[in-house]
TORSETOR-605519 format. One line per 10 residues: number of its first residue (from 1); for each residue x, y, z of N, C-alpha, C. Coordinates in nm, 3 decimals. Example, Ala and Ser with C-alpha at 12.3 -4.5 7.8 and 13.67 -1.06 7.14 Angstrom:
REM residues 2
1 = 1.319:-0.569:0.780:1.230:-0.450:0.780:1.320:-0.330:0.780  1.285:-0.225:0.708:1.367:-0.106:0.714:1.290:0.003:0.787
***
This chain:
REM residues 74
1 = 1.654:0.802:-1.275:1.597:0.913:-1.314:1.443:0.877:-1.264  1.399:0.735:-1.286:1.282:0.682:-1.214:1.281:0.688:-1.082  1.384:0.590:-1.047:1.408:0.577:-0.875:1.366:0.720:-0.797  1.447:0.821:-0.867:1.423:0.973:-0.779:1.250:0.995:-0.774  1.207:0.981:-0.913:1.078:0.999:-0.874:0.961:0.955:-0.832  0.976:0.824:-0.856:0.926:0.710:-0.742:0.944:0.747:-0.537  1.100:0.758:-0.528:1.124:0.846:-0.399:1.042:0.957:-0.339  1.038:1.055:-0.467:0.942:1.144:-0.445:0.802:1.170:-0.441  0.755:1.073:-0.525:0.584:1.008:-0.506:0.573:0.922:-0.346  0.663:0.856:-0.329:0.689:0.797:-0.162:0.655:0.915:-0.068
11 = 0.736:0.990:-0.069:0.717:1.114:-0.015:0.600:1.210:0.022  0.541:1.194:-0.101:0.403:1.280:-0.140:0.314:1.216:-0.081  0.307:1.086:-0.118:0.199:0.990:-0.025:0.204:0.970:0.063  0.316:1.018:0.161:0.328:0.978:0.285:0.299:1.113:0.365  0.302:1.226:0.248:0.286:1.361:0.337:0.121:1.372:0.302  0.081:1.333:0.239:-0.079:1.372:0.206:-0.159:1.251:0.253  -0.062:1.110:0.311:-0.188:1.021:0.367:-0.279:1.074:0.502  -0.266:1.197:0.511:-0.353:1.225:0.643:-0.258:1.229:0.736  -0.340:1.192:0.897:-0.292:1.211:0.982:-0.166:1.136:0.996  -0.020:1.199:1.114:0.065:1.125:1.104:0.091:0.984:1.176
21 = -0.077:0.949:1.212:-0.031:0.868:1.309:-0.115:0.749:1.229  -0.156:0.775:1.102:-0.256:0.695:1.023:-0.147:0.583:0.946  -0.115:0.465:1.023:-0.029:0.353:0.955:-0.081:0.291:0.876  -0.258:0.253:0.891:-0.278:0.189:0.786:-0.314:0.248:0.627  -0.290:0.406:0.643:-0.294:0.483:0.511:-0.156:0.458:0.497  -0.043:0.498:0.561:0.080:0.498:0.471:0.133:0.371:0.420  0.065:0.267:0.471:0.082:0.081:0.471:0.030:0.108:0.325  -0.085:0.141:0.310:-0.168:0.111:0.182:-0.088:0.193:0.068  -0.046:0.309:0.113:-0.005:0.396:-0.025:0.125:0.335:-0.046  0.200:0.258:0.047:0.299:0.206:0.032:0.309:0.061:-0.075
31 = 0.221:-0.011:-0.028:0.161:-0.104:-0.133:0.139:-0.057:-0.236  0.074:0.039:-0.289:0.033:0.079:-0.405:0.142:0.093:-0.490  0.224:0.165:-0.435:0.349:0.176:-0.515:0.448:0.091:-0.542  0.425:-0.025:-0.448:0.534:-0.166:-0.443:0.494:-0.228:-0.592  0.300:-0.226:-0.594:0.263:-0.267:-0.729:0.287:-0.189:-0.835  0.256:-0.074:-0.848:0.339:-0.001:-0.953:0.487:-0.033:-1.005  0.554:-0.059:-0.896:0.733:-0.074:-0.927:0.715:-0.275:-0.949  0.597:-0.341:-0.969:0.607:-0.438:-1.050:0.679:-0.509:-0.946  0.652:-0.523:-0.815:0.694:-0.623:-0.673:0.537:-0.643:-0.611  0.455:-0.725:-0.667:0.330:-0.752:-0.569:0.355:-0.878:-0.510
41 = 0.456:-0.916:-0.474:0.471:-1.018:-0.325:0.519:-0.956:-0.225  0.548:-0.794:-0.244:0.617:-0.731:-0.123:0.430:-0.622:-0.098  0.369:-0.607:-0.197:0.254:-0.542:-0.174:0.144:-0.616:-0.159  0.156:-0.745:-0.165:0.098:-0.892:-0.081:0.095:-0.864:0.047  0.231:-0.856:0.083:0.271:-0.876:0.229:0.180:-0.725:0.330  0.223:-0.620:0.232:0.187:-0.488:0.297:0.011:-0.508:0.302  -0.078:-0.551:0.211:-0.184:-0.562:0.222:-0.262:-0.667:0.325  -0.151:-0.775:0.360:-0.195:-0.835:0.454:-0.182:-0.790:0.586  -0.085:-0.748:0.605:-0.071:-0.670:0.745:-0.174:-0.548:0.769  -0.195:-0.466:0.685:-0.315:-0.405:0.683:-0.446:-0.461:0.739
51 = -0.472:-0.541:0.688:-0.608:-0.666:0.687:-0.586:-0.701:0.832  -0.430:-0.772:0.896:-0.425:-0.801:1.027:-0.437:-0.703:1.126  -0.389:-0.600:1.093:-0.333:-0.478:1.205:-0.441:-0.394:1.244  -0.518:-0.374:1.118:-0.593:-0.239:1.116:-0.795:-0.262:1.023  -0.789:-0.447:1.121:-0.917:-0.497:1.025:-1.056:-0.399:1.019  -1.056:-0.301:1.112:-1.195:-0.152:1.113:-1.134:-0.074:1.042  -1.064:-0.037:0.967:-1.010:0.067:0.885:-1.061:0.077:0.750  -1.108:0.130:0.688:-1.144:0.196:0.559:-0.981:0.114:0.479  -0.893:0.101:0.493:-0.822:0.052:0.433:-0.802:-0.074:0.402  -0.868:-0.139:0.515:-0.850:-0.330:0.459:-0.906:-0.358:0.396
61 = -1.060:-0.331:0.371:-1.115:-0.344:0.294:-1.111:-0.314:0.148  -1.041:-0.185:0.100:-0.920:-0.168:0.040:-0.821:-0.290:-0.021  -0.787:-0.335:0.122:-0.598:-0.437:0.101:-0.710:-0.561:0.049  -0.816:-0.614:0.125:-0.889:-0.750:0.070:-0.920:-0.713:-0.080  -0.908:-0.645:-0.171:-0.991:-0.612:-0.249:-0.864:-0.626:-0.381  -0.772:-0.552:-0.303:-0.645:-0.572:-0.412:-0.581:-0.694:-0.402  -0.556:-0.771:-0.277:-0.528:-0.884:-0.234:-0.582:-1.012:-0.319  -0.712:-1.006:-0.337:-0.785:-1.067:-0.445:-0.763:-1.040:-0.622  -0.734:-0.954:-0.592:-0.667:-0.904:-0.767:-0.521:-0.969:-0.809  -0.462:-0.931:-0.712:-0.339:-0.998:-0.699:-0.348:-1.142:-0.731
71 = -0.418:-1.189:-0.644:-0.419:-1.311:-0.619:-0.424:-1.393:-0.809  -0.563:-1.306:-0.818:-0.573:-1.399:-0.970:-0.526:-1.331:-1.085  -0.414:-1.235:-1.048:-0.325:-1.245:-1.194:-0.208:-1.288:-1.153  -0.179:-1.407:-1.085:-0.025:-1.480:-1.103:-0.056:-1.515:-1.239
***
């Protein structure tokens, strides 16, 4: 049941993330869901991808903040 809810949350997040070509937003939403699923290593990978591929996006700043917070929680 939890997995079904998480899948629905992912679908909703992608649907509500804005423009269909908003890859940075999609990655950010997926990373947040990975955090909720207690998968911080994958979340860090996704946040790092945002920082590297979309450094000028609004999501890059937020991704850097999340990376920093995840590093502190080691």
